[in-house]
C-alpha positions as CSV (number, residue, x, y, z in Angstrom):
1,M,-22.8,4.7,7.4
2,K,-22.7,1.1,8.6
3,S,-19.8,-1.1,7.6
4,D,-19.6,-4.9,7.7
5,I,-16.8,-5.3,10.1
6,Y,-16.2,-7.5,13.1
7,L,-17.2,-5.4,16.2
8,G,-15.2,-7.4,18.7
9,D,-16.1,-8.6,22.2
10,H,-14.6,-7.0,25.2
11,R,-15.3,-10.1,27.3
12,K,-12.8,-11.9,25.1
13,G,-10.1,-9.3,25.7
14,E,-10.9,-7.4,22.5
15,I,-11.7,-3.7,22.0
16,E,-15.4,-3.9,21.1
17,I,-17.1,-1.3,18.9
18,E,-20.3,-0.3,20.6
19,K,-21.2,2.3,17.9
20,E,-19.3,3.3,14.8
21,N,-18.8,7.0,14.6
22,P,-17.6,8.3,11.3
23,V,-16.1,11.8,11.7
24,F,-14.6,12.4,8.2
25,S,-14.8,10.8,4.8
26,N,-13.5,11.5,1.3
27,R,-13.0,9.3,-1.8
28,F,-9.9,7.8,-0.2
29,M,-10.7,7.0,3.4
30,T,-13.2,7.2,6.3
31,L,-12.0,8.2,9.7
32,Y,-13.9,7.0,12.7
33,D,-13.9,8.0,16.4
34,D,-15.8,4.9,17.5
35,F,-17.5,4.4,20.8
36,V,-15.9,1.4,22.3
37,I,-15.8,-0.9,25.3
38,F,-12.3,-1.8,26.4
39,P,-11.3,-5.3,27.7
40,N,-11.7,-4.1,31.3
41,G,-15.3,-3.0,30.6
42,Q,-14.5,0.7,30.6
43,K,-16.1,2.7,27.8
44,G,-14.3,5.3,25.7
45,T,-13.5,6.3,22.1
46,Y,-10.9,5.0,19.7
47,I,-9.7,6.3,16.4
48,R,-9.9,4.0,13.3
49,E,-9.4,4.5,9.6
50,S,-10.9,2.6,6.7
51,W,-9.9,2.9,3.1
52,N,-12.6,3.6,0.6
53,A,-11.3,1.5,-2.3
54,P,-12.2,-1.9,-3.5
55,Y,-8.6,-3.1,-3.1
56,G,-5.0,-1.9,-3.2
57,V,-2.0,-2.9,-5.3
58,M,1.7,-2.7,-4.7
59,V,4.1,-3.7,-7.4
60,V,7.8,-4.1,-7.7
61,P,8.9,-3.8,-11.3
62,I,12.0,-5.9,-12.0
63,N,14.0,-4.9,-15.1
64,E,15.9,-7.1,-17.5
65,D,19.0,-7.0,-15.3
66,G,17.1,-8.3,-12.3
67,K,17.1,-5.0,-10.5
68,L,14.1,-3.7,-8.6
69,M,12.7,-0.4,-9.8
70,L,11.6,2.2,-7.2
71,V,10.1,5.7,-7.4
72,R,11.4,8.7,-5.4
73,N,8.2,10.0,-3.9
74,F,7.4,13.0,-1.7
75,R,4.7,12.0,0.9
76,H,2.5,14.8,2.2
77,H,1.8,13.1,5.5
78,T,5.5,12.6,6.4
79,R,6.7,15.8,4.6
80,R,9.7,14.0,3.1
81,W,11.1,12.2,0.1
82,G,11.9,8.5,0.0
83,W,12.3,5.6,-2.4
84,E,9.1,3.5,-2.6
85,I,7.6,0.6,-4.6
86,V,4.8,1.5,-7.0
87,K,1.4,1.4,-5.3
88,G,-2.1,2.6,-5.6
89,F,-5.8,2.1,-4.9
90,G,-7.9,-0.3,-6.9
91,V,-10.5,0.9,-9.2
92,E,-14.0,-0.5,-9.7
93,G,-14.2,-2.2,-13.1
94,L,-10.5,-3.0,-13.2
95,S,-9.0,-6.3,-12.2
96,P,-6.0,-6.1,-9.8
97,I,-3.7,-7.1,-12.7
98,E,-5.1,-4.3,-14.9
99,C,-4.7,-1.9,-12.0
100,V,-1.0,-2.9,-11.7
101,N,-0.4,-1.8,-15.3
102,K,-2.4,1.4,-14.7
103,E,-0.2,2.2,-11.7
104,L,3.0,1.3,-13.6
105,E,2.1,3.6,-16.4
106,E,1.1,6.4,-14.1
107,E,4.3,6.2,-12.0
108,I,7.1,5.0,-14.3
109,G,5.7,5.0,-17.8
110,L,6.0,1.2,-18.3
111,I,3.6,-1.8,-18.5
112,A,4.4,-5.4,-17.8
113,E,3.6,-8.6,-19.7
114,D,4.5,-10.8,-16.7
115,I,2.7,-9.9,-13.5
116,Q,2.8,-12.3,-10.5
117,I,1.1,-11.9,-7.2
118,I,3.4,-12.5,-4.2
119,K,1.3,-11.8,-1.1
120,E,-1.9,-10.3,0.2
121,F,-2.2,-8.0,3.1
122,P,-5.5,-7.3,4.8
123,D,-5.4,-3.8,6.5
124,N,-8.0,-1.2,7.4
125,G,-10.8,-2.9,5.6
126,L,-8.8,-3.3,2.4
127,I,-7.0,-6.2,0.8
128,T,-3.7,-4.9,-0.7
129,S,-1.8,-7.3,-3.0
130,L,1.9,-7.3,-3.6
131,F,3.0,-8.1,-7.2
132,V,6.2,-8.4,-9.1
133,A,6.2,-7.2,-12.7
134,K,8.6,-8.4,-15.3
135,S,8.9,-8.2,-19.1
136,L,8.5,-4.5,-19.0
137,K,7.8,-2.4,-22.1
138,D,7.1,1.2,-22.9
139,G,3.7,2.6,-21.9
140,V,2.5,6.1,-21.5
141,E,3.7,8.0,-18.4
142,C,0.6,9.8,-17.2
143,R,1.1,10.9,-13.6
144,E,-1.9,11.7,-11.6
145,Y,-2.1,15.3,-10.4
146,G,-1.7,14.2,-6.8
147,E,1.6,12.4,-7.4
148,A,4.9,13.9,-6.4
149,I,7.4,11.6,-8.0
150,S,10.8,13.0,-9.0
151,D,12.7,10.0,-10.2
152,V,12.6,6.3,-11.1
153,K,15.7,4.2,-10.4
154,S,16.8,0.5,-10.5
155,F,18.4,-1.0,-7.4
156,S,20.2,-4.3,-6.8
157,K,19.1,-6.3,-3.8
158,K,22.2,-5.1,-2.0
159,E,21.4,-1.5,-2.8
160,C,17.9,-2.0,-1.5
161,L,19.2,-3.3,1.8
162,E,21.4,-0.2,2.0
163,L,18.4,2.1,1.3
164,M,16.5,0.3,4.0
165,A,19.3,0.6,6.6
166,H,20.2,4.2,5.9
167,D,16.8,5.9,5.8
168,G,16.6,6.2,2.0
169,C,13.3,4.3,2.3
170,H,10.9,4.9,5.2
171,D,7.5,3.9,3.9
172,I,6.4,0.9,5.9
173,L,4.8,-1.0,3.0
174,T,7.9,-0.6,0.9
175,L,10.2,-1.6,3.7
176,F,8.2,-4.8,4.4
177,S,7.8,-5.6,0.7
178,L,11.5,-5.1,0.0
179,F,12.4,-7.2,3.0
180,L,10.4,-10.1,1.7
181,L,11.9,-9.7,-1.8
182,V,15.6,-9.2,-1.0
183,S,15.8,-11.5,2.0
184,G,15.0,-14.7,0.1
185,Q,11.8,-15.2,2.1
186,L,9.8,-15.6,-1.1
187,D,12.2,-17.9,-3.0
């Protein structure tokens, strides 16, 4: 399995991939234990992950009162509950906007008539786009079997800041996205 990534150059102070070494792969991600050359010329191995999706979407639904809607989600990898934005992997054949509505229906049972892209984040071989969704209307809630969502709740910007400060929200993508939205950085 050969990917089209920049291998780096240890002579420029980068960690150079000498040989990609995939050690695990499923439909969501590939885990590599690459053979590398460190900036000092020493050879070793380094763990790297790469998502196996065409793109990712994150969306903050905003209700008619201007409140941000979050889902209470249990994450297997952290073994804890937390409030998060709606997010998911892109699907071949769906545009990112179509995928946003797919994720909204799956996680909160709504779809949006007004969807705006806010920012793109390149990470682990995947471009994930942050959207806001307004003009919400009823859809069909159809949770995926792998979802562990217990609640959907609307929060004011002040309440979002309190969640962020008091560990009600610990997902890094959610924290960063909420920071951008509630701090006025995107106004």
